[in-house]
KEKE-3310 file (N, C-alpha, C; in steps of 0.2 Angstrom, whole numbers, plus 5000, padded with zeros to 4 digits):
npx = (5004:5004:5010:5007:4997:4997:4987:4982:4972:4968:4964:4963:4977:4989:5001:5008:5008:5018:5030:5025:5023:5036:5044:5038:5043:5056:5057:5063:5058:5057:5052:5042:5035:5025:5010:5005:4992:4983:4970:4961:4950:4940:4948:4952:4963:4974:4979:4978:4987:4999:4999:4999:5011:5019:5024:5010:4995:4981:4965:4951:4937:4921:4920:4919:4923:4938:4934:4926:4935:4946:4940:4937:4949:4953:4944:4949:4962:4976:4983:4986:4989:4984:4990:4987:4991:4991:4990:4998:5009:5024:5031:5044:5059:5059:5046:5035:5041:5042:5029:5022:5028:5022:5011:5016:5012:4998:4987:4986:4977:4977:4988:4996:5005:5016:5015:5028:5038:5047:5047:5051:5042:5033:5019:5018:5027:5021:5009:5015:5020:5009:5005:5015:5013:5001:5006:5016:5007:5002:5011:5013:5003:4998:4989:4979:4965:4963:4967:4975:4972:4983:4994:4992:4988:4980:4974:4967:4957:4950:4947:4938:4928:4922:4916:4923:4928:4916:4906:4897:4903:4909:4922:4937:4936:4931:4931:4941:4942:4930:4930:4941:4937:4926:4932:4940:4929:4925:4934:4946:4963:4975:4989:5002:5015:5028:5039:5035:5035:5029:5031:5025:5017:5013:4999:5003:4998:4990:4977:4972:4977:4967:4955:4956:4957:4943:4934:4939:4936:4922:4917:4922:4915:4904:4906:4904:4890:4887:4890)
npy = (4994:5011:5027:5038:5043:5047:5054:5055:5061:5057:5061:5057:5058:5053:5058:5066:5058:5050:5057:5064:5052:5047:5057:5055:5044:5047:5053:5060:5054:5038:5025:5015:5022:5028:5027:5027:5032:5031:5037:5033:5043:5038:5039:5038:5038:5028:5031:5022:5012:5018:5021:5009:5003:5008:5005:5006:5009:5007:5013:5013:5023:5027:5042:5056:5066:5077:5079:5068:5059:5061:5058:5045:5040:5042:5034:5022:5022:5020:5028:5041:5053:5063:5067:5077:5079:5084:5075:5082:5087:5088:5083:5091:5083:5083:5085:5077:5076:5091:5093:5085:5089:5100:5095:5088:5097:5095:5102:5107:5105:5105:5109:5119:5118:5125:5131:5130:5133:5128:5135:5146:5155:5170:5170:5159:5163:5175:5169:5163:5173:5179:5169:5169:5181:5179:5170:5177:5185:5175:5172:5180:5177:5168:5157:5150:5151:5144:5130:5123:5110:5105:5105:5099:5095:5084:5080:5064:5060:5072:5076:5066:5066:5079:5077:5077:5081:5092:5082:5088:5096:5099:5093:5102:5113:5121:5113:5112:5124:5127:5116:5120:5132:5128:5121:5131:5140:5132:5133:5126:5123:5128:5129:5138:5131:5136:5129:5118:5110:5109:5106:5113:5114:5129:5138:5141:5149:5164:5164:5150:5153:5164:5157:5147:5155:5161:5151:5146:5157:5157:5147:5148:5159:5154:5147:5155:5155:5142:5142)
npz = (4999:4996:5001:4995:4982:4965:4954:4936:4925:4909:4892:4875:4875:4869:4864:4873:4886:4889:4892:4903:4912:4911:4919:4931:4935:4939:4951:4967:4978:4985:4974:4979:4988:4982:4973:4954:4945:4931:4923:4910:4901:4891:4879:4861:4855:4857:4871:4882:4878:4878:4893:4898:4895:4904:4921:4929:4937:4927:4923:4914:4908:4902:4891:4902:4906:4916:4929:4934:4931:4939:4951:4950:4951:4963:4970:4968:4974:4985:4994:5007:5004:4991:4975:4961:4944:4927:4911:4901:4908:4914:4928:4939:4945:4959:4963:4970:4983:4986:4985:4996:5007:5015:5021:5032:5043:5052:5050:5037:5023:5009:4995:4984:4968:4955:4937:4925:4910:4896:4884:4870:4862:4860:4863:4872:4882:4886:4892:4903:4910:4915:4924:4932:4939:4946:4955:4962:4969:4977:4985:4995:5004:5019:5019:5005:4993:4982:4972:4958:4948:4940:4947:4960:4979:4991:5006:5008:5015:5019:5006:5002:5012:5009:4997:4985:4967:4958:4949:4938:4931:4914:4903:4902:4914:4927:4939:4950:4954:4960:4970:4979:4983:4990:5000:5006:5011:5022:5030:5030:5029:5016:5006:4996:4986:4980:4975:4970:4956:4939:4922:4907:4891:4885:4876:4860:4850:4846:4844:4850:4864:4867:4866:4876:4887:4885:4887:4900:4908:4906:4912:4926:4930:4933:4945:4957:4958:4962:4974)
capx = (5000:5008:5008:5005:4993:4997:4982:4982:4966:4970:4959:4967:4984:4995:5007:5011:5008:5024:5034:5023:5025:5043:5046:5035:5047:5062:5056:5067:5055:5058:5046:5039:5031:5020:5008:5003:4985:4981:4962:4959:4943:4937:4952:4952:4970:4980:4981:4979:4991:5005:4999:5000:5018:5022:5021:5006:4988:4977:4958:4947:4931:4918:4922:4915:4926:4942:4931:4923:4941:4950:4936:4937:4956:4953:4941:4955:4969:4978:4987:4983:4990:4983:4992:4985:4993:4989:4994:5002:5013:5030:5034:5051:5061:5058:5039:5032:5044:5039:5021:5020:5031:5018:5007:5020:5008:4991:4981:4985:4974:4978:4994:4995:5011:5016:5018:5035:5039:5054:5045:5053:5039:5030:5013:5019:5030:5016:5006:5020:5021:5001:5005:5019:5010:4997:5011:5019:5002:5001:5018:5013:4998:4999:4985:4976:4958:4962:4972:4974:4973:4989:4999:4987:4988:4975:4972:4963:4951:4946:4944:4932:4923:4919:4913:4928:4926:4909:4906:4893:4908:4911:4928:4942:4932:4932:4930:4946:4941:4924:4931:4945:4933:4922:4935:4941:4923:4923:4940:4952:4969:4978:4996:5005:5022:5032:5045:5033:5036:5028:5033:5020:5018:5007:4997:5008:4996:4987:4970:4972:4976:4961:4950:4956:4954:4936:4933:4940:4932:4915:4915:4923:4910:4897:4907:4901:4882:4885:4893)
capy = (5001:5016:5032:5044:5043:5052:5053:5059:5060:5058:5061:5057:5061:5048:5062:5069:5055:5046:5062:5065:5047:5046:5062:5053:5038:5050:5057:5059:5051:5031:5022:5011:5026:5032:5024:5033:5030:5035:5036:5035:5046:5036:5041:5034:5038:5023:5033:5016:5008:5022:5021:5001:5003:5009:5000:5011:5007:5011:5013:5016:5024:5031:5048:5059:5074:5076:5078:5062:5054:5061:5055:5038:5038:5043:5028:5016:5024:5018:5033:5044:5059:5063:5072:5077:5082:5083:5072:5086:5091:5084:5086:5090:5077:5083:5087:5074:5078:5098:5092:5082:5091:5104:5090:5087:5101:5091:5108:5108:5098:5106:5112:5121:5120:5130:5130:5132:5131:5129:5138:5154:5158:5175:5169:5156:5167:5180:5165:5161:5179:5179:5164:5172:5187:5176:5167:5182:5187:5170:5170:5184:5174:5162:5152:5152:5148:5141:5126:5120:5103:5104:5103:5099:5089:5085:5074:5059:5059:5078:5076:5061:5069:5085:5075:5077:5086:5091:5078:5091:5101:5095:5094:5106:5119:5124:5109:5113:5131:5126:5112:5123:5137:5124:5119:5137:5141:5128:5135:5122:5127:5126:5133:5138:5129:5138:5124:5111:5113:5104:5110:5113:5117:5133:5138:5145:5154:5169:5161:5145:5157:5167:5152:5144:5160:5162:5144:5146:5162:5156:5141:5152:5164:5150:5144:5159:5154:5137:5141)
capz = (5000:4995:5006:4990:4976:4960:4949:4931:4920:4901:4886:4869:4877:4868:4863:4880:4891:4890:4895:4911:4916:4912:4924:4937:4937:4940:4957:4971:4983:4982:4970:4983:4992:4978:4965:4949:4942:4925:4922:4903:4900:4885:4873:4855:4850:4860:4876:4886:4876:4881:4899:4899:4893:4911:4928:4932:4937:4922:4924:4908:4909:4896:4891:4906:4909:4921:4936:4935:4929:4945:4957:4949:4952:4970:4972:4968:4977:4993:4998:5012:5002:4985:4971:4954:4938:4920:4907:4897:4912:4916:4935:4940:4949:4967:4963:4975:4988:4988:4987:5002:5013:5019:5024:5040:5047:5052:5049:5031:5019:5002:4992:4977:4965:4949:4930:4922:4903:4892:4878:4869:4860:4862:4866:4878:4888:4890:4897:4909:4913:4919:4930:4937:4942:4951:4960:4966:4974:4982:4990:5001:5008:5022:5016:4999:4992:4975:4970:4952:4947:4937:4953:4967:4983:4996:5011:5005:5020:5019:4999:5001:5016:5005:4990:4979:4962:4956:4942:4933:4927:4909:4900:4907:4916:4935:4945:4954:4957:4965:4975:4983:4986:4995:5007:5009:5015:5028:5036:5030:5027:5010:5005:4990:4987:4972:4973:4967:4948:4934:4916:4903:4885:4885:4870:4856:4845:4850:4844:4855:4870:4868:4866:4882:4891:4885:4890:4908:4911:4905:4918:4932:4931:4936:4951:4963:4959:4965:4982)
cpx = (5005:5005:5005:5002:4994:4992:4981:4976:4969:4964:4962:4974:4990:5002:5011:5012:5013:5029:5031:5025:5032:5046:5043:5040:5054:5063:5061:5065:5055:5050:5041:5033:5026:5017:5006:4998:4983:4974:4962:4952:4940:4941:4951:4959:4976:4983:4982:4984:4999:5005:5001:5008:5022:5019:5017:4999:4985:4969:4955:4941:4928:4919:4917:4918:4932:4939:4930:4930:4944:4947:4937:4944:4956:4950:4945:4962:4969:4982:4983:4984:4989:4986:4990:4989:4990:4993:4999:5007:5019:5033:5041:5053:5060:5050:5035:5034:5043:5033:5019:5023:5026:5012:5009:5016:5001:4986:4982:4983:4974:4984:4993:5003:5011:5018:5025:5035:5046:5052:5048:5048:5036:5023:5014:5023:5027:5012:5009:5020:5014:5002:5010:5017:5004:5001:5014:5013:5001:5007:5017:5007:4999:4995:4981:4969:4957:4968:4971:4976:4979:4995:4996:4989:4982:4976:4967:4956:4946:4943:4937:4926:4919:4917:4917:4925:4919:4909:4901:4897:4910:4918:4933:4938:4935:4931:4935:4945:4936:4926:4935:4943:4929:4926:4937:4935:4923:4930:4946:4957:4973:4984:4997:5012:5025:5037:5042:5031:5033:5028:5027:5021:5012:5005:5003:5006:4991:4978:4968:4972:4970:4955:4950:4954:4947:4933:4933:4935:4924:4912:4918:4919:4904:4899:4904:4894:4882:4888:4889)
cpy = (5006:5022:5038:5041:5047:5050:5057:5057:5061:5056:5062:5061:5057:5052:5064:5064:5052:5051:5063:5059:5046:5051:5059:5047:5040:5054:5055:5056:5043:5029:5019:5016:5029:5027:5029:5028:5034:5032:5039:5037:5045:5039:5036:5035:5034:5027:5027:5013:5011:5020:5014:5000:5004:5004:5005:5007:5011:5008:5017:5017:5028:5039:5053:5065:5072:5075:5072:5056:5054:5058:5048:5035:5038:5036:5022:5017:5021:5023:5037:5052:5059:5069:5072:5082:5081:5079:5076:5089:5086:5087:5086:5085:5077:5086:5084:5075:5085:5097:5090:5085:5095:5100:5087:5091:5097:5097:5109:5103:5100:5110:5112:5122:5125:5127:5132:5130:5132:5132:5144:5157:5164:5174:5164:5159:5172:5176:5164:5166:5181:5175:5167:5178:5185:5173:5172:5185:5181:5169:5175:5183:5168:5156:5156:5147:5144:5136:5123:5114:5101:5102:5104:5094:5090:5079:5069:5059:5066:5078:5071:5063:5075:5083:5075:5082:5085:5087:5082:5095:5097:5097:5097:5113:5122:5119:5110:5119:5130:5122:5116:5128:5133:5123:5125:5139:5139:5129:5130:5126:5124:5131:5133:5135:5130:5134:5118:5112:5108:5108:5107:5117:5122:5134:5143:5148:5159:5166:5156:5149:5160:5163:5148:5149:5161:5156:5144:5151:5161:5151:5144:5156:5160:5149:5148:5157:5145:5136:5142)
cpz = (5000:5000:5002:4984:4970:4955:4943:4927:4913:4896:4880:4870:4875:4865:4868:4885:4894:4893:4902:4914:4916:4919:4930:4940:4940:4947:4962:4978:4981:4979:4974:4988:4990:4973:4961:4945:4937:4924:4913:4902:4893:4879:4868:4851:4854:4867:4881:4884:4879:4889:4901:4898:4899:4916:4932:4932:4932:4923:4917:4910:4903:4897:4896:4909:4915:4928:4937:4935:4937:4951:4956:4951:4960:4973:4973:4970:4984:4997:5002:5009:4994:4981:4964:4950:4932:4916:4902:4901:4914:4923:4936:4945:4957:4968:4969:4981:4991:4990:4993:5008:5018:5023:5031:5044:5047:5050:5043:5026:5012:5000:4985:4974:4959:4943:4929:4915:4901:4886:4876:4866:4863:4866:4873:4884:4890:4894:4903:4913:4919:4925:4935:4943:4947:4957:4964:4972:4980:4987:4996:5006:5013:5021:5009:4999:4986:4974:4963:4952:4943:4941:4959:4971:4988:5000:5008:5009:5019:5011:4999:5006:5013:4998:4984:4974:4959:4949:4936:4929:4921:4906:4905:4908:4923:4940:4951:4958:4963:4971:4981:4986:4991:5002:5010:5014:5021:5033:5035:5028:5022:5009:4998:4992:4980:4970:4970:4960:4943:4927:4911:4897:4884:4878:4866:4851:4849:4850:4850:4862:4872:4869:4873:4887:4891:4888:4897:4911:4911:4911:4924:4934:4934:4942:4957:4964:4963:4972:4987)
residu = (MET:ALA:GLU:ILE:SER:VAL:ILE:ILE:PRO:ALA:TYR:ASN:SER:CYS:GLN:VAL:LEU:ALA:LEU:CYS:LEU:ASP:ALA:LEU:PHE:LYS:GLN:THR:VAL:PRO:ARG:ASN:GLN:TYR:GLU:ILE:ILE:VAL:VAL:ASP:ASP:GLY:SER:HIS:ASP:GLY:THR:ASP:VAL:VAL:ALA:LYS:SER:PHE:ASP:VAL:GLN:VAL:ILE:ARG:GLN:GLU:HIS:ALA:GLY:PRO:ALA:VAL:ALA:ARG:ASN:CYS:GLY:VAL:SER:ARG:SER:THR:GLY:LYS:ILE:LEU:LEU:PHE:THR:ASP:ALA:ASP:CYS:ALA:PRO:ARG:GLU:ASP:TRP:ILE:GLU:LYS:LYS:THR:ARG:PRO:PHE:GLN:ASP:PRO:GLU:ILE:VAL:GLY:VAL:LYS:GLY:VAL:TYR:ARG:THR:ASN:GLN:ARG:GLY:LEU:VAL:ALA:ARG:PHE:VAL:GLN:THR:GLU:PHE:GLU:GLU:LYS:TYR:ASP:ARG:MET:ARG:LYS:ALA:ASP:TYR:ILE:ASP:PHE:VAL:ASP:THR:TYR:SER:ALA:GLY:TYR:ARG:LYS:ASP:VAL:PHE:GLN:GLU:ASN:GLY:GLY:PHE:ASP:PRO:THR:PHE:PRO:GLY:ILE:SER:ALA:GLU:ASP:VAL:GLU:PHE:SER:PHE:ARG:LEU:SER:GLN:LYS:GLY:TYR:LYS:MET:VAL:PHE:VAL:PRO:ASP:ALA:VAL:VAL:TYR:HIS:SER:HIS:PRO:SER:SER:LEU:TRP:THR:TYR:LEU:TYR:ARG:LYS:PHE:ARG:PHE:SER:LEU:TRP:ARG:ALA:VAL:VAL:PRO:LYS:LEU:ARG)
# end
């Protein structure tokens, strides 16, 4: 039984998943301390074949979105600490070590890490600058109320006691926003860990960037109505 469960929802991710899993096999934490669970969310591009080429647990479900996939992974996990990242992210080698350290404080229930990118294109660099501005604000806070699932960590008991991610959110939307806001409203303590890094390929075209901003903004506008 692992102490830590790393859960990755994957939908048509065959081009990026291997990089993510390879990075997770190179962590500073001993491999027997964590399990890796890939939830194939009804892919039709061979994502499950890529996942099964690694020594990880692979779960396949009908396409239902990342919220359902993450909850499914949690239901099959054995760790007391849950870590989430995305199939298109490559965690730095000390990611698990940095993500789990704050949980030494029994009052901390959630942990948020950061994006980094090696891209040099103008749009991708602009996207990273946007993230860095948010991170600078978070560094000043003792506790936060927003944990993104690209680099997230929760205590499993708290996650389950509070119902996990809302499965009614479709696709990539705002289930992570809603869940972390829900915990914050109840007085749970979550912290920002800027050393918990995952590398990501940001949008490289202006159109893709604007579309993603519109989609995220649309769903995040719904979250306050659900609280």
